[in-house]
N, CA, C and O atoms as CSV, one atom per row, in Angstrom:
chain,resi,resn,atom,element,x,y,z
A,1,MET,N,N,36.080,41.952,1.449
A,1,MET,CA,C,34.974,41.788,2.634
A,1,MET,C,C,33.850,41.031,2.420
A,1,MET,O,O,33.266,40.284,3.205
A,2,LYS,N,N,33.521,41.395,0.873
A,2,LYS,CA,C,31.860,40.591,0.383
A,2,LYS,C,C,32.637,39.291,0.164
A,2,LYS,O,O,31.910,38.299,0.103
A,3,THR,N,N,33.845,39.086,0.042
A,3,THR,CA,C,34.217,37.640,-0.368
A,3,THR,C,C,34.099,36.804,0.951
A,3,THR,O,O,33.433,35.770,0.999
A,4,VAL,N,N,34.773,37.305,1.996
A,4,VAL,CA,C,34.888,36.480,2.996
A,4,VAL,C,C,33.263,36.368,3.998
A,4,VAL,O,O,32.994,35.513,4.841
A,5,PHE,N,N,32.522,37.365,3.608
A,5,PHE,CA,C,31.076,37.156,4.000
A,5,PHE,C,C,30.420,35.952,3.184
A,5,PHE,O,O,29.696,35.133,3.750
A,6,TYR,N,N,30.731,35.888,1.745
A,6,TYR,CA,C,30.005,34.925,0.778
A,6,TYR,C,C,30.879,33.539,1.343
A,6,TYR,O,O,30.161,32.562,1.561
A,7,VAL,N,N,31.971,33.408,1.534
A,7,VAL,CA,C,32.749,32.097,1.976
A,7,VAL,C,C,32.002,31.684,3.482
A,7,VAL,O,O,31.690,30.513,3.697
A,8,PHE,N,N,31.795,32.571,4.310
A,8,PHE,CA,C,30.983,32.461,5.622
A,8,PHE,C,C,29.524,31.982,5.347
A,8,PHE,O,O,29.254,30.901,5.871
A,9,ILE,N,N,28.960,32.321,4.937
A,9,ILE,CA,C,27.675,31.922,4.532
A,9,ILE,C,C,27.563,30.992,3.742
A,9,ILE,O,O,26.493,30.431,3.978
A,10,PHE,N,N,28.256,30.372,2.672
A,10,PHE,CA,C,28.539,29.179,1.886
A,10,PHE,C,C,28.719,28.246,3.028
A,10,PHE,O,O,27.911,27.318,3.051
A,11,SER,N,N,29.598,28.286,3.977
A,11,SER,CA,C,30.409,27.328,5.056
A,11,SER,C,C,28.866,26.846,5.763
A,11,SER,O,O,28.425,25.698,5.835
A,12,VAL,N,N,28.369,27.836,6.140
A,12,VAL,CA,C,27.195,27.854,7.314
A,12,VAL,C,C,26.199,26.860,6.749
A,12,VAL,O,O,25.769,25.926,7.425
A,13,LEU,N,N,25.770,27.129,5.235
A,13,LEU,CA,C,24.733,26.482,4.621
A,13,LEU,C,C,25.317,25.204,4.403
A,13,LEU,O,O,24.542,24.276,4.633
A,14,LEU,N,N,26.645,24.830,3.966
A,14,LEU,CA,C,26.946,23.339,3.603
A,14,LEU,C,C,26.882,22.802,5.129
A,14,LEU,O,O,25.838,22.199,5.380
A,15,SER,N,N,27.530,22.878,5.873
A,15,SER,CA,C,27.279,22.352,7.388
A,15,SER,C,C,25.988,22.201,7.838
A,15,SER,O,O,25.781,21.109,8.366
A,16,SER,N,N,24.975,23.025,7.789
A,16,SER,CA,C,23.372,22.743,8.018
A,16,SER,C,C,22.783,21.794,7.308
A,16,SER,O,O,21.923,21.069,7.809
A,17,HIS,N,N,23.221,21.676,5.922
A,17,HIS,CA,C,22.766,20.986,4.954
A,17,HIS,C,C,23.279,19.514,5.569
A,17,HIS,O,O,22.382,18.697,5.780
A,18,SER,N,N,24.486,19.163,5.837
A,18,SER,CA,C,25.052,17.902,6.087
A,18,SER,C,C,24.547,17.389,7.594
A,18,SER,O,O,24.651,16.211,7.937
A,19,ILE,N,N,23.999,18.411,8.430
A,19,ILE,CA,C,23.635,18.031,9.691
A,19,ILE,C,C,22.098,17.462,9.606
A,19,ILE,O,O,21.586,16.588,10.306
A,20,ALA,N,N,21.544,18.190,8.583
A,20,ALA,CA,C,20.119,17.880,8.298
A,20,ALA,C,C,19.978,16.390,7.971
A,20,ALA,O,O,19.131,15.653,8.477
A,21,GLN,N,N,20.975,15.996,6.998
A,21,GLN,CA,C,20.754,14.747,6.323
A,21,GLN,C,C,21.364,13.760,7.354
A,21,GLN,O,O,21.216,12.556,7.142
A,22,ASP,N,N,22.006,14.157,8.398
A,22,ASP,CA,C,22.370,12.545,9.340
A,22,ASP,C,C,21.398,12.748,10.090
A,22,ASP,O,O,21.429,11.845,10.926
A,23,MET,N,N,20.244,13.645,10.348
A,23,MET,CA,C,19.161,13.601,11.428
A,23,MET,C,C,17.894,12.699,10.748
A,23,MET,O,O,17.074,11.987,11.327
A,24,VAL,N,N,18.006,12.923,9.647
A,24,VAL,CA,C,16.966,11.959,8.626
A,24,VAL,C,C,17.269,10.456,8.201
A,24,VAL,O,O,16.555,9.731,7.509
A,25,LYS,N,N,18.168,10.240,8.624
A,25,LYS,CA,C,19.035,8.925,8.193
A,25,LYS,C,C,17.907,7.762,8.922
A,25,LYS,O,O,17.474,7.857,10.070
A,26,PRO,N,N,17.573,6.674,7.946
A,26,PRO,CA,C,16.842,5.722,8.756
A,26,PRO,C,C,17.661,4.819,9.559
A,26,PRO,O,O,18.888,4.853,9.456
A,27,GLN,N,N,17.068,4.012,10.353
A,27,GLN,CA,C,17.698,2.875,11.064
A,27,GLN,C,C,17.965,1.800,9.780
A,27,GLN,O,O,17.268,1.341,8.876
A,28,ILE,N,N,19.470,1.653,10.249
A,28,ILE,CA,C,20.235,0.570,9.413
A,28,ILE,C,C,19.732,-0.946,9.507
A,28,ILE,O,O,19.653,-1.715,8.550
A,29,ASP,N,N,19.439,-1.207,10.708
A,29,ASP,CA,C,19.162,-2.524,11.284
A,29,ASP,C,C,17.331,-3.011,11.492
A,29,ASP,O,O,16.858,-4.085,11.865
A,30,SER,N,N,16.737,-1.903,11.132
A,30,SER,CA,C,15.446,-1.912,11.196
A,30,SER,C,C,14.725,-1.900,9.738
A,30,SER,O,O,15.314,-1.361,8.801
A,31,ILE,N,N,13.556,-2.446,9.565
A,31,ILE,CA,C,13.046,-2.609,8.621
A,31,ILE,C,C,11.461,-2.568,8.724
A,31,ILE,O,O,11.030,-3.182,9.700
A,32,LEU,N,N,10.315,-1.842,7.746
A,32,LEU,CA,C,9.268,-1.888,7.946
A,32,LEU,C,C,8.696,-3.429,7.379
A,32,LEU,O,O,8.902,-3.713,6.199
A,33,LEU,N,N,8.044,-4.303,8.185
A,33,LEU,CA,C,7.620,-5.757,7.694
A,33,LEU,C,C,6.069,-5.702,8.004
A,33,LEU,O,O,5.613,-4.799,8.705
A,34,GLU,N,N,5.464,-6.456,7.592
A,34,GLU,CA,C,3.844,-6.655,7.374
A,34,GLU,C,C,3.319,-8.120,7.747
A,34,GLU,O,O,3.589,-9.194,7.209
A,35,GLU,N,N,2.539,-7.852,8.766
A,35,GLU,CA,C,1.847,-9.565,9.127
A,35,GLU,C,C,0.570,-9.407,8.787
A,35,GLU,O,O,0.090,-8.274,8.746
A,36,TYR,N,N,-0.337,-10.767,8.428
A,36,TYR,CA,C,-1.441,-10.675,8.078
A,36,TYR,C,C,-2.120,-11.787,8.820
A,36,TYR,O,O,-1.575,-12.839,9.151
A,37,CYS,N,N,-3.370,-11.448,9.049
A,37,CYS,CA,C,-4.512,-12.320,9.526
A,37,CYS,C,C,-5.652,-12.459,8.837
A,37,CYS,O,O,-5.936,-11.553,8.054
A,38,SER,N,N,-6.420,-13.434,8.944
A,38,SER,CA,C,-7.571,-13.699,8.504
A,38,SER,C,C,-8.723,-13.727,9.425
A,38,SER,O,O,-8.448,-14.403,10.416
A,39,LEU,N,N,-9.975,-13.209,9.457
A,39,LEU,CA,C,-11.127,-13.038,10.091
A,39,LEU,C,C,-12.183,-14.047,9.661
A,39,LEU,O,O,-12.768,-13.723,8.627
A,40,VAL,N,N,-12.466,-14.905,10.075
A,40,VAL,CA,C,-13.418,-15.742,9.453
A,40,VAL,C,C,-14.933,-15.766,10.447
A,40,VAL,O,O,-14.933,-16.085,11.636
A,41,THR,N,N,-16.135,-15.370,9.691
A,41,THR,CA,C,-17.339,-15.578,10.576
A,41,THR,C,C,-18.172,-16.275,9.675
A,41,THR,O,O,-18.139,-16.353,8.447
A,42,ARG,N,N,-18.991,-16.808,10.592
A,42,ARG,CA,C,-20.117,-17.937,10.292
A,42,ARG,C,C,-21.185,-17.428,10.768
A,42,ARG,O,O,-21.176,-16.832,11.845
A,43,GLY,N,N,-22.311,-17.590,10.011
A,43,GLY,CA,C,-23.662,-17.439,10.618
A,43,GLY,C,C,-24.273,-18.510,11.267
A,43,GLY,O,O,-24.113,-19.643,10.813
A,44,LYS,N,N,-24.941,-18.323,12.251
A,44,LYS,CA,C,-25.560,-19.360,12.635
A,44,LYS,C,C,-27.137,-19.554,12.044
A,44,LYS,O,O,-27.869,-18.586,12.250
A,45,LEU,N,N,-27.542,-20.337,11.558
A,45,LEU,CA,C,-28.589,-21.002,11.129
A,45,LEU,C,C,-29.780,-20.598,11.957
A,45,LEU,O,O,-29.756,-20.786,13.173
A,46,PHE,N,N,-30.874,-20.027,11.335
A,46,PHE,CA,C,-32.062,-19.481,11.974
A,46,PHE,C,C,-31.538,-18.595,13.098
A,46,PHE,O,O,-32.095,-18.699,14.191
A,47,SER,N,N,-30.516,-17.723,12.956
A,47,SER,CA,C,-30.009,-16.840,14.208
A,47,SER,C,C,-29.511,-15.482,13.776
A,47,SER,O,O,-29.084,-15.519,12.622
A,48,ASN,N,N,-29.449,-14.537,14.230
A,48,ASN,CA,C,-28.600,-13.478,13.952
A,48,ASN,C,C,-27.293,-13.335,14.301
A,48,ASN,O,O,-26.494,-12.490,13.897
A,49,GLU,N,N,-27.125,-14.239,15.095
A,49,GLU,CA,C,-25.403,-14.506,15.950
A,49,GLU,C,C,-24.690,-14.907,15.101
A,49,GLU,O,O,-25.179,-15.522,14.152
A,50,VAL,N,N,-23.289,-14.672,15.193
A,50,VAL,CA,C,-22.245,-14.979,14.122
A,50,VAL,C,C,-21.004,-15.540,15.075
A,50,VAL,O,O,-20.751,-15.054,16.177
A,51,THR,N,N,-20.178,-16.781,14.398
A,51,THR,CA,C,-19.305,-16.955,15.118
A,51,THR,C,C,-17.811,-16.541,14.457
A,51,THR,O,O,-17.626,-16.564,13.240
A,52,ILE,N,N,-16.984,-16.238,15.231
A,52,ILE,CA,C,-15.957,-15.253,14.573
A,52,ILE,C,C,-14.730,-16.204,15.161
A,52,ILE,O,O,-14.632,-16.722,16.273
A,53,ALA,N,N,-13.853,-16.253,14.056
A,53,ALA,CA,C,-12.239,-16.778,14.574
A,53,ALA,C,C,-11.507,-16.186,13.664
A,53,ALA,O,O,-11.826,-15.735,12.564
A,54,ILE,N,N,-10.148,-16.237,14.400
A,54,ILE,CA,C,-9.061,-15.625,13.725
A,54,ILE,C,C,-7.983,-16.553,13.391
A,54,ILE,O,O,-7.495,-17.271,14.264
A,55,ASP,N,N,-7.555,-16.583,12.094
A,55,ASP,CA,C,-6.287,-17.437,11.611
A,55,ASP,C,C,-4.786,-16.223,11.640
A,55,ASP,O,O,-4.697,-15.189,10.978
A,56,PHE,N,N,-4.101,-16.595,12.294
A,56,PHE,CA,C,-2.723,-15.846,12.342
A,56,PHE,C,C,-1.391,-16.507,11.215
A,56,PHE,O,O,-0.228,-16.145,11.038
A,57,GLY,N,N,-2.145,-17.513,10.666
A,57,GLY,CA,C,-0.904,-18.283,9.683
A,57,GLY,C,C,-0.250,-19.310,10.686
A,57,GLY,O,O,0.169,-20.373,10.228
A,58,ASP,N,N,-0.155,-19.071,11.887
A,58,ASP,CA,C,0.851,-20.144,12.325
A,58,ASP,C,C,0.281,-21.672,12.206
A,58,ASP,O,O,1.074,-22.565,11.910
A,59,ASN,N,N,-0.934,-21.933,12.411
A,59,ASN,CA,C,-1.489,-23.182,11.753
A,59,ASN,C,C,-2.889,-22.842,11.171
A,59,ASN,O,O,-3.797,-22.323,11.820
A,60,PRO,N,N,-2.949,-23.211,9.831
A,60,PRO,CA,C,-4.298,-22.842,9.260
A,60,PRO,C,C,-5.718,-23.567,10.005
A,60,PRO,O,O,-6.746,-22.937,10.254
A,61,ASN,N,N,-5.508,-24.982,10.279
A,61,ASN,CA,C,-6.503,-25.803,11.018
A,61,ASN,C,C,-6.682,-25.307,12.431
A,61,ASN,O,O,-7.466,-25.925,13.151
A,62,ASN,N,N,-6.114,-24.380,12.850
A,62,ASN,CA,C,-6.183,-23.730,14.272
A,62,ASN,C,C,-6.617,-22.373,14.402
A,62,ASN,O,O,-5.929,-21.469,14.876
A,63,ARG,N,N,-8.020,-22.244,13.874
A,63,ARG,CA,C,-8.476,-21.014,14.109
A,63,ARG,C,C,-8.964,-20.847,15.385
A,63,ARG,O,O,-9.544,-21.784,15.935
A,64,ARG,N,N,-8.806,-19.745,15.954
A,64,ARG,CA,C,-9.360,-19.630,17.503
A,64,ARG,C,C,-9.725,-18.278,17.831
A,64,ARG,O,O,-9.560,-17.335,17.057
A,65,ARG,N,N,-10.119,-18.206,18.746
A,65,ARG,CA,C,-11.243,-16.781,19.321
A,65,ARG,C,C,-9.948,-15.806,19.717
A,65,ARG,O,O,-8.829,-16.076,20.153
A,66,LEU,N,N,-10.446,-14.851,19.452
A,66,LEU,CA,C,-9.393,-13.457,19.963
A,66,LEU,C,C,-9.298,-13.188,21.575
A,66,LEU,O,O,-10.347,-12.980,22.183
A,67,ARG,N,N,-8.445,-13.189,22.050
A,67,ARG,CA,C,-8.230,-12.597,23.512
A,67,ARG,C,C,-7.525,-11.437,23.928
A,67,ARG,O,O,-6.412,-11.101,23.522
A,68,ASP,N,N,-8.174,-10.891,24.691
A,68,ASP,CA,C,-7.350,-9.570,25.001
A,68,ASP,C,C,-6.065,-9.850,25.883
A,68,ASP,O,O,-5.705,-10.980,26.211
A,69,ARG,N,N,-5.397,-8.630,26.237
A,69,ARG,CA,C,-4.133,-8.721,26.872
A,69,ARG,C,C,-4.316,-9.498,28.228
A,69,ARG,O,O,-3.339,-10.096,28.679
A,70,LYS,N,N,-5.404,-9.521,28.839
A,70,LYS,CA,C,-5.670,-10.386,29.837
A,70,LYS,C,C,-5.427,-11.906,29.693
A,70,LYS,O,O,-4.888,-12.704,30.460
A,71,GLY,N,N,-5.994,-12.061,28.469
A,71,GLY,CA,C,-6.090,-13.677,28.022
A,71,GLY,C,C,-7.521,-14.164,28.188
A,71,GLY,O,O,-7.749,-15.374,28.161
A,72,ASP,N,N,-8.715,-13.073,28.396
A,72,ASP,CA,C,-9.995,-13.613,28.372
A,72,ASP,C,C,-10.516,-13.391,27.015
A,72,ASP,O,O,-10.185,-12.390,26.381
A,73,VAL,N,N,-11.397,-14.367,26.490
A,73,VAL,CA,C,-12.010,-14.539,25.015
A,73,VAL,C,C,-12.582,-13.217,25.005
A,73,VAL,O,O,-13.060,-12.729,26.029
A,74,VAL,N,N,-12.560,-12.666,23.998
A,74,VAL,CA,C,-12.969,-11.292,23.341
A,74,VAL,C,C,-14.575,-11.403,22.668
A,74,VAL,O,O,-14.497,-11.697,21.475
A,75,ASP,N,N,-15.977,-11.242,23.137
A,75,ASP,CA,C,-16.898,-11.539,22.505
A,75,ASP,C,C,-17.396,-10.259,21.595
A,75,ASP,O,O,-17.237,-9.089,21.943
A,76,PHE,N,N,-17.981,-10.649,20.459
A,76,PHE,CA,C,-18.510,-9.752,19.841
A,76,PHE,C,C,-19.933,-9.794,19.527
A,76,PHE,O,O,-20.620,-10.815,19.520
A,77,THR,N,N,-20.337,-8.569,19.258
A,77,THR,CA,C,-22.149,-8.686,18.909
A,77,THR,C,C,-22.346,-8.834,17.767
A,77,THR,O,O,-23.470,-9.258,17.501
A,78,SER,N,N,-21.456,-8.586,16.656
A,78,SER,CA,C,-21.835,-8.555,15.175
A,78,SER,C,C,-20.591,-8.656,14.576
A,78,SER,O,O,-19.656,-8.583,15.373
A,79,THR,N,N,-20.254,-8.823,13.234
A,79,THR,CA,C,-19.050,-8.897,12.676
A,79,THR,C,C,-18.748,-7.532,12.546
A,79,THR,O,O,-17.601,-7.319,12.938
A,80,ILE,N,N,-19.330,-6.516,12.148
A,80,ILE,CA,C,-18.964,-5.211,12.232
A,80,ILE,C,C,-18.071,-4.657,13.738
A,80,ILE,O,O,-17.071,-3.940,13.687
A,81,ASP,N,N,-18.623,-5.114,14.870
A,81,ASP,CA,C,-18.014,-5.177,16.031
A,81,ASP,C,C,-16.586,-5.887,16.045
A,81,ASP,O,O,-15.613,-5.233,16.421
A,82,ALA,N,N,-16.470,-6.964,15.719
A,82,ALA,CA,C,-15.086,-7.647,15.291
A,82,ALA,C,C,-14.304,-6.673,14.263
A,82,ALA,O,O,-13.220,-6.269,14.684
A,83,LEU,N,N,-14.586,-6.360,13.337
A,83,LEU,CA,C,-13.908,-5.704,12.524
A,83,LEU,C,C,-13.544,-4.387,12.936
A,83,LEU,O,O,-12.402,-4.091,12.584
A,84,ASN,N,N,-14.217,-3.411,13.637
A,84,ASN,CA,C,-14.137,-2.321,14.465
A,84,ASN,C,C,-13.114,-2.626,15.773
A,84,ASN,O,O,-12.516,-1.693,16.308
A,85,TYR,N,N,-12.996,-3.762,16.154
A,85,TYR,CA,C,-11.970,-4.040,17.346
A,85,TYR,C,C,-10.643,-4.354,16.455
A,85,TYR,O,O,-9.647,-3.831,16.956
A,86,LEU,N,N,-10.447,-4.899,15.556
A,86,LEU,CA,C,-9.359,-5.457,14.809
A,86,LEU,C,C,-8.420,-3.732,14.097
A,86,LEU,O,O,-7.234,-3.443,14.255
A,87,GLY,N,N,-9.473,-2.938,13.368
A,87,GLY,CA,C,-9.222,-1.447,13.305
A,87,GLY,C,C,-8.631,-0.751,14.527
A,87,GLY,O,O,-7.762,0.120,14.502
A,88,GLU,N,N,-9.173,-1.216,15.494
A,88,GLU,CA,C,-8.643,-0.492,17.117
A,88,GLU,C,C,-7.379,-1.173,16.895
A,88,GLU,O,O,-6.690,-0.256,16.448
A,89,GLN,N,N,-6.595,-2.271,16.929
A,89,GLN,CA,C,-5.618,-3.015,17.106
A,89,GLN,C,C,-4.658,-2.717,16.154
A,89,GLN,O,O,-3.584,-3.318,16.138
A,90,GLY,N,N,-4.988,-1.702,15.226
A,90,GLY,CA,C,-3.896,-1.023,14.104
A,90,GLY,C,C,-3.858,-2.249,12.817
A,90,GLY,O,O,-2.843,-2.437,12.147
A,91,TRP,N,N,-4.988,-2.929,12.643
A,91,TRP,CA,C,-4.904,-3.622,11.437
A,91,TRP,C,C,-5.913,-3.205,10.582
A,91,TRP,O,O,-7.057,-2.921,10.938
A,92,LYS,N,N,-5.398,-3.164,9.238
A,92,LYS,CA,C,-5.972,-2.726,8.124
A,92,LYS,C,C,-6.895,-3.754,7.116
A,92,LYS,O,O,-6.378,-4.809,6.748
A,93,LEU,N,N,-7.771,-3.533,6.844
A,93,LEU,CA,C,-8.506,-4.301,5.820
A,93,LEU,C,C,-8.094,-4.274,4.325
A,93,LEU,O,O,-8.133,-3.278,3.602
A,94,VAL,N,N,-7.661,-5.622,3.943
A,94,VAL,CA,C,-6.980,-5.738,2.710
A,94,VAL,C,C,-8.147,-6.483,1.593
A,94,VAL,O,O,-8.105,-6.082,0.430
A,95,ASN,N,N,-9.062,-7.443,1.921
A,95,ASN,CA,C,-9.713,-7.790,1.448
A,95,ASN,C,C,-11.169,-8.533,2.197
A,95,ASN,O,O,-11.295,-8.499,3.421
A,96,ALA,N,N,-12.052,-9.085,1.445
A,96,ALA,CA,C,-13.153,-9.856,1.990
A,96,ALA,C,C,-14.031,-10.400,1.078
A,96,ALA,O,O,-14.499,-9.604,0.263
A,97,PHE,N,N,-14.408,-11.668,0.999
A,97,PHE,CA,C,-14.815,-12.344,0.205
A,97,PHE,C,C,-15.734,-13.720,0.940
A,97,PHE,O,O,-15.322,-14.321,1.932
A,98,PRO,N,N,-16.858,-14.003,0.320
A,98,PRO,CA,C,-17.370,-15.332,0.656
A,98,PRO,C,C,-16.855,-16.268,0.428
A,98,PRO,O,O,-16.255,-16.465,-0.629
A,99,ILE,N,N,-16.965,-17.156,1.435
A,99,ILE,CA,C,-16.369,-18.622,1.403
A,99,ILE,C,C,-17.657,-19.684,1.179
A,99,ILE,O,O,-18.549,-19.879,2.004
A,100,ASN,N,N,-17.534,-20.320,-0.143
A,100,ASN,CA,C,-18.621,-21.474,-0.303
A,100,ASN,C,C,-18.331,-22.456,0.675
A,100,ASN,O,O,-17.225,-22.980,0.806
A,101,ALA,N,N,-19.370,-22.713,1.388
A,101,ALA,CA,C,-19.486,-23.822,2.461
A,101,ALA,C,C,-20.313,-24.837,1.902
A,101,ALA,O,O,-21.526,-24.865,1.692
A,102,THR,N,N,-19.092,-25.951,1.639
A,102,THR,CA,C,-19.539,-27.366,1.078
A,102,THR,C,C,-20.447,-28.125,2.047
A,102,THR,O,O,-21.560,-28.441,1.627
A,103,ASN,N,N,-20.093,-28.460,3.326
A,103,ASN,CA,C,-20.637,-29.265,4.234
A,103,ASN,C,C,-21.894,-28.437,4.999
A,103,ASN,O,O,-22.757,-29.076,5.602
A,104,ASN,N,N,-21.916,-27.483,4.953
A,104,ASN,CA,C,-23.181,-26.883,5.872
A,104,ASN,C,C,-23.705,-25.724,4.862
A,104,ASN,O,O,-23.169,-25.315,3.832
A,105,SER,N,N,-24.728,-25.386,5.382
A,105,SER,CA,C,-25.618,-24.338,4.566
A,105,SER,C,C,-25.362,-22.984,5.402
A,105,SER,O,O,-26.136,-22.134,4.961
A,106,ASN,N,N,-24.569,-22.462,6.442
A,106,ASN,CA,C,-24.417,-21.723,7.089
A,106,ASN,C,C,-23.584,-20.554,6.201
A,106,ASN,O,O,-22.602,-20.936,5.564
A,107,PRO,N,N,-23.955,-19.188,6.156
A,107,PRO,CA,C,-23.032,-18.752,5.246
A,107,PRO,C,C,-21.358,-18.548,6.148
A,107,PRO,O,O,-21.104,-18.714,7.341
A,108,GLN,N,N,-20.731,-18.259,5.351
A,108,GLN,CA,C,-19.086,-17.735,5.875
A,108,GLN,C,C,-18.519,-16.611,5.068
A,108,GLN,O,O,-18.532,-16.517,3.841
A,109,TYR,N,N,-18.080,-15.876,5.831
A,109,TYR,CA,C,-17.043,-14.792,5.178
A,109,TYR,C,C,-15.808,-14.621,5.714
A,109,TYR,O,O,-15.593,-14.857,6.903
A,110,ASN,N,N,-14.881,-14.193,4.882
A,110,ASN,CA,C,-13.411,-14.164,4.955
A,110,ASN,C,C,-12.789,-12.607,5.034
A,110,ASN,O,O,-12.828,-11.900,4.027
A,111,TYR,N,N,-12.357,-12.236,5.978
A,111,TYR,CA,C,-11.716,-10.808,5.989
A,111,TYR,C,C,-10.009,-11.046,6.009
A,111,TYR,O,O,-9.403,-11.637,6.904
A,112,VAL,N,N,-9.624,-10.655,5.235
A,112,VAL,CA,C,-8.035,-10.405,5.372
A,112,VAL,C,C,-7.546,-9.133,5.857
A,112,VAL,O,O,-7.956,-8.151,5.238
A,113,PHE,N,N,-6.687,-8.914,6.917
A,113,PHE,CA,C,-6.142,-7.973,7.401
A,113,PHE,C,C,-4.742,-7.888,7.234
A,113,PHE,O,O,-4.167,-8.882,6.791
A,114,LYS,N,N,-4.017,-6.753,7.545
A,114,LYS,CA,C,-2.514,-6.412,7.593
A,114,LYS,C,C,-2.258,-5.770,8.366
A,114,LYS,O,O,-3.151,-5.000,8.718
A,115,ARG,N,N,-0.992,-5.691,9.053
A,115,ARG,CA,C,-0.496,-4.200,9.975
A,115,ARG,C,C,1.139,-4.414,9.775
A,115,ARG,O,O,1.778,-5.440,9.540
A,116,GLU,N,N,1.540,-3.110,9.953
A,116,GLU,CA,C,2.759,-2.894,9.685
A,116,GLU,C,C,3.498,-2.978,11.183
A,116,GLU,O,O,2.947,-2.634,12.228
A,117,TYR,N,N,4.741,-3.461,11.083
A,117,TYR,CA,C,5.525,-3.139,12.419
A,117,TYR,C,C,7.210,-3.079,12.452
A,117,TYR,O,O,7.823,-3.918,11.791
A,118,LEU,N,N,7.749,-2.341,13.026
A,118,LEU,CA,C,9.161,-2.292,12.845
A,118,LEU,C,C,9.968,-3.553,13.225
A,118,LEU,O,O,10.141,-3.888,14.397
A,119,GLY,N,N,10.523,-4.330,12.006
A,119,GLY,CA,C,11.344,-5.320,12.950
A,119,GLY,C,C,12.778,-5.470,12.337
A,119,GLY,O,O,13.200,-4.562,11.620
A,120,LYS,N,N,13.561,-6.600,12.592
A,120,LYS,CA,C,14.962,-6.664,12.338
A,120,LYS,C,C,14.968,-6.931,10.715
A,120,LYS,O,O,14.249,-7.724,10.108
A,121,LYS,N,N,15.881,-6.136,10.224
A,121,LYS,CA,C,16.091,-6.470,8.931
A,121,LYS,C,C,16.909,-7.882,8.630
A,121,LYS,O,O,17.963,-8.080,9.234
A,122,PRO,N,N,16.448,-8.774,7.769
A,122,PRO,CA,C,17.057,-9.818,7.573
A,122,PRO,C,C,18.507,-9.863,7.108
A,122,PRO,O,O,18.788,-8.920,6.369
A,123,LYS,N,N,19.553,-10.764,7.364
A,123,LYS,CA,C,20.742,-10.829,6.597
A,123,LYS,C,C,20.820,-11.055,5.499
A,123,LYS,O,O,20.177,-11.990,5.022
A,124,GLY,N,N,21.614,-10.292,4.756
A,124,GLY,CA,C,21.974,-10.494,3.059
A,124,GLY,C,C,20.773,-9.390,2.471
A,124,GLY,O,O,20.453,-9.559,1.294
A,125,MET,N,N,20.087,-8.261,3.236
A,125,MET,CA,C,19.563,-7.402,2.451
A,125,MET,C,C,20.392,-5.912,2.369
A,125,MET,O,O,19.973,-5.012,1.642
């Protein structure tokens, strides 16, 4: 009787372990990817205002103003306001550094951000 009971308990534990492994298997066709952007701020001479532009990497000479989901330009009152906005959109700050401006005396700063998203797994991986 004890042997039958132990075999029953062992089979229940073994089947529950295999079911639990099936439940936690990751999706095979998806992978966690990263995307980066660069926020560039430029101070205006003799003013507290800053100009903020975003580079998403599609064209390094095409820094553009941020737009919301409706397509309207997002205006910021300060650099911190822009940094908080990107944080709310899921971006994480990676690095920040000053840029030496050679053609003007306005201070410039560059903030590099990244965020992760679930994408298609490339072929051959």
